[in-house]
N, C-alpha and C positions, 0 to 999 in steps of 0.2 A: 918299639912295638911293631908287630906285624901289620902290614898294610897291603890292600889289594888295589892294584892300579886300575884306573878307569877302563883301560883296554881289556884287562883280565875280567873285570866285573861284567863288561858287555858280553864277553864270550861265555861266562858262566850263566848269564841271563839267557843266552841262546840255547845252552844245554837244557836249561829248565823249560824254555818255551817249546823246544822240539821233543821234550820228554826223552832226552838222550841220557846215556849212562856215564860217558867219559869224555873229557877234553884232553887232547894230546898237544903238547907244546914242544917243538924242537927248533933249533936254530936253522936258518936257511930253508925253512919249510912253511907252508901254509898251515895254520892251526886246523885240527880236524876234530869232529865230534862223532862219537859212536851212537848211532840211532838204529834200534831194532837189530843190533848185531853188526851193522856195517859202518865203516868210517866214511864220513862225508866232509868235504872241505868247508871250513867256516869262513866264507868270504874268499877273496882272491889275493889278499896281501900276504907276502912272505914276511915272517918275523926274522930279524937278524939275531945272531947268537947273543949279542950284547943285550938286546931287548928281552929275549927269553931269560937270560941269566939275571938281569935286574928284576924282572917281574917275579921270578920264582924265589929269589933270595929275599926280596922285600916281604914276601908272604910268610917267611920263617920267623920264629921266635929266636932269641939270642942263642939259647942252648941247642936248638935244632940246627941253626946255621953253623955253630961251632963243630957239632958232630959231622955235619955234611962236609965241611972243609977238611976234616980228618979222614973220613971214610968214603966220600963221594956217593953216599947213599943216605936217604932220609925218608921217613914216614911221619906224616903229621896231618892235622886236620885244620881247615879254615871254615869260618862262617861268613857268608855273604848276605848282607842285609836284604831281607825280603826274598831270598833265594834258597836259604837253608845251608846245610853243612856239606862240605866236600872233603873226602879223604885224598891226600896228596902223596904220591911217590915221586921224589926227585932223584935224578941220576945223572951220570955223565955218559955221553956218547961221542966217540971220536974227539975227545977233549973239550966238548961243549956241554953246557947244562941243558937238561930237558926235564919234563915233568908230565905226569898224568894226573888229572883231577877227576876223581870219581864222585858222582852225586850220591849222597846218602840221605836216608829218610830224616825228616825233621820230626823226630819221635818215632816210636815203633809202629809198624804196620801190623794190625791184628792178623793172627794166623788164618782166620776165616777169609779176610780180604785178600790174602796171598793165595787162596785156593787150596790150602793144605788140608789133607784128610784128618779126621778126628784122631787117628792114631798118633799124629805128631803132638797134638795137645796132651794126650795121655802120657806120652814119653816125657814131655816137659814137666808134668805134674807128678812124676814118680817121686816117692819119698827119699830115695837114695840111689846111688849108682852113677855110672858114666854114660852120657848120651853124646854122640858125635854127629855133626853135620859136615858132609864131605862133598867135594866136587872140584872141578877145575876153576881157575881164576875167572872171576866175572860171572859165576853161576848163581850168585845170590845167597851164599852161605851166611854172610854177616846179617843180611836182612832176615833170614829164617831164625838165626840165633837170637836176634833182638826181639823178634816176635815171641819166641819161647820164653825169654826173660820177662816180657810184658805179661804173658799169660800167668806166670808165677806171681808177678808183682800184683796182679789184679785179684788173685784168689788165695794167696797164702801170706800170713803175717810172719815173715821170716826175714833174715838178713841175707841179701844178695850182694856178693862181692865180685866185681869184674876186674880182670887184669887185661888191658887192651893196648894195642900198638898200631895206631892211636885209638882214642875213644871216638867212636863213630856216632852211634845213636845215644843221645842224652836221655836217660830214663827219669821221668818224674814219679815220685813216690806215690803209690796207691795204698795197698795194704802192707806191702813190704817196705823195709828199709833198704835202700840201694846205695852202695858205695862203689864208685867207679874210679879206678886208678889207671894212669897212663904211663907207659914206659917213657922215661926221659924227663917228664915234669913231676910225676908223683913217686917214681921209684927209679933207681939207677940201672937195675938189671933184673931179669926174670928170676934167677935163682933166689935173690934176696926177697923179691916180692912173693914168691911161692912159699918160702920158709916162713915169712911173716903172716901169710894168709891164715894159717891154722891158729894163730894167736889173736885173730880179729873176730872170733866168734861167728863165722859164717855158717849158714845153712845151705846156701847155694853158691857155687864158685863157677864163674865163667872165665876160662882161659882162652884168649883169642885164638891160639893155634897150638897144636901139639907138634913141635918141630924137632925134638930130639929126645934121647932116652931120659934126660933129667925131668923134662916137663911131663912125659908119659908116666914116669915113676911117681912124681908128685900127684898127678891126677888120679892114678890108681890108689895111692895111699889115702887120699881124701875120700874117694868113693868107697873104699873098704871100711872106713871109719864112720860111715853113715851120712856123708854129705852127698848132695846132688852136684855133679860136675858136668858142665856143658863145654864143648870145645869144637874145633874144626880141624880138618885135614884136607890136603890136596890129593885125594884118592878118588877113583872112579866108581867103585861099587863096594858092597859090604865085604866080599871075600878079600879084595885087595886091601881094604882098610885093616882087617884083622892081621893079614900077613905083614903089612907095613909096620903095625904096632909091635909085632913080635920081632921083626928084623931090626928094630932100633937097638936091640940088646944082643950081647954076645951069646954064643950057643949055650954056655953053662947057666945063664939066667933065664933062657927061654921057657923051660918047663914051669918055672914059678910064675912067669908073666902069663903064660897060657892059663894056668889055674886061676890067677887073679882076674883075668878078662872073662873067664867062663862064668864067674859069679857076679862080676861088677859091671860088665858092659851091657847096659839095659837096652840099647838100641842104636842103630846107625841109619841116618837119613841121608841118602846120596842124591844129588840133584844135578840136572843139566838143563840149560835153556835152549829151546829150539823154536824156529820161526813158526808163527801161526799161519794156517792156510789163508786166512783173510788178510794177511800182511799187517794186522793191527798189533804189532809188538811180538813178544815171545811168550811161550808157555813153559812152565816148569815141569819137567819129567822127573819122577821120583822113583828111587828104589828104597824100600823101607824094610829093615830087619829089626825084629823084636826078640828079646831074649825069652826063649822057652826051653824045654828040655832038649829038643833036638839041636837047637842053635848052640846051647852051652856045650853039648857033647862034641859038636863039630869044631868049636873053638878050642876045647881042651885037648882034642886028639889030633896030632899032626896028620894022620892018615885020612882024617875026615874033613879037614879044613878046606880042601879043594872042592868039596861037594857043597859048600855053603850056599852057592847060587841055587842049587836044587832044593835046599832046605827053605830058602826064602820063597821060591816059586810055589812050594806046596803049603805055605803057612798063612793062607788068606784068613783062616779062622782067628789068627792073632793080629790081623791088620797088615800082614806082610805082603809085599809085591816086588817083582823085579822091574827093571827099566822096560824090558820088552813087553811085559804084561801091561804096564801103564801106557806104553806107546800104542799097543793094539787098541786100547779103549779110545785113545785120542784120534787114531785114524778112523775107526768105525763111527765115531761121533762127528767126524768132519772137521775136527779142530786142527789136525795136522795132515798134510798131504803125504802120499805114499813115498815119494822120492826123499822127502825130508826125513821121514821115519827110518828109511833104509840106511841113510847116512848116520843117523844117531843111534841105531840099534846096536846092542852089544854083539849079537850074532845075526847078521842080516838073513842068512839062509834059514836058520831056525825060526826067526821072526816071521819070514814069509810063509813058512809051513803052518805056524800057529795061527797066522792071520787067515789063511784059507780055511782052516778048521772052524772058524767062526761063521763061515758062510758069507762073509763080506765079499762082494764082487767089485774089483777095481774097474775104473773106466777104461784103462789100458794096462797092458802087461807091464810089470815093473822092469826097470832097466837093470842089466846085470851089475852086480856089486861084487868086487873081488875081495874086499876086506872091510872090517869095521873101521870107521873113522874116529872112534872114541879113543 
């Protein structure tokens, strides 16, 4: 049975106490906790490679440990009494075991509490189609997806089926029936789980991540046959998301994929976390694309796809917004400072020009920025 050592439990308690997001364990290093985006030492004691290896491997179930010894990679989740759940990625570095423990919610956080605009709820409650949440690692994609599942769970008497690696948020049934399946313990592989999913009478399917052509093909097939499909990708904005989905496929399949996306891709929620001006944590900056006539045309036509950002920028009537439009509101409201916004902006020069047009006057001239840091 998996066990958490007292030393590990103490560190996870520190993550919880500091409202941190991640615990990093490596041999010959001091454990570190990520707080408000920055890594901080957790004490002064260096952990030996043997201590890290023993701690990480003791936390694994038998099947996870067997896989780890074969592949030197493992994703799993642990529960610490009184502290909640943590998603774990174990790995090897220079021949030694290491791991990152990420704190995850004990139950879904409502969309309203996350500060999500109402358009995200409307996308979650669409009767059919594909909805994607995208962003870099650590941007809160899983938290947003679990909140969308929770919104459906609260309002629709449907069957929600999730395929996760690993299960992060455990959903308690409300109006919906929720079936959560985990890679490794509930299914041996993604292709088998995806094939079986359509025989399990789902109305809503959550696929943890679209990572290859097979999962994209399965997601599109389910969306085209009247299901709601929620998933995530590691892309930075709506335009890159569409291009990445298409690039998963060989050239001869791409026209068919474009046509399927044009009618099935209901929306893309892209997010980044940036530090708040008051240094009280981070705020989520969103780009939101919603399917309308112009969006569908841009997805279907290769010559128009590169103009998707302009479609999003001019689609406020549908609830759309670009990252830079949201950043401008955060700067003018005093939530984010100018230097932080310039680093996070998709196009710092265009962002500065648009900000000046609002009439907002900075306390000092912005520093020169040579390129986007996104």
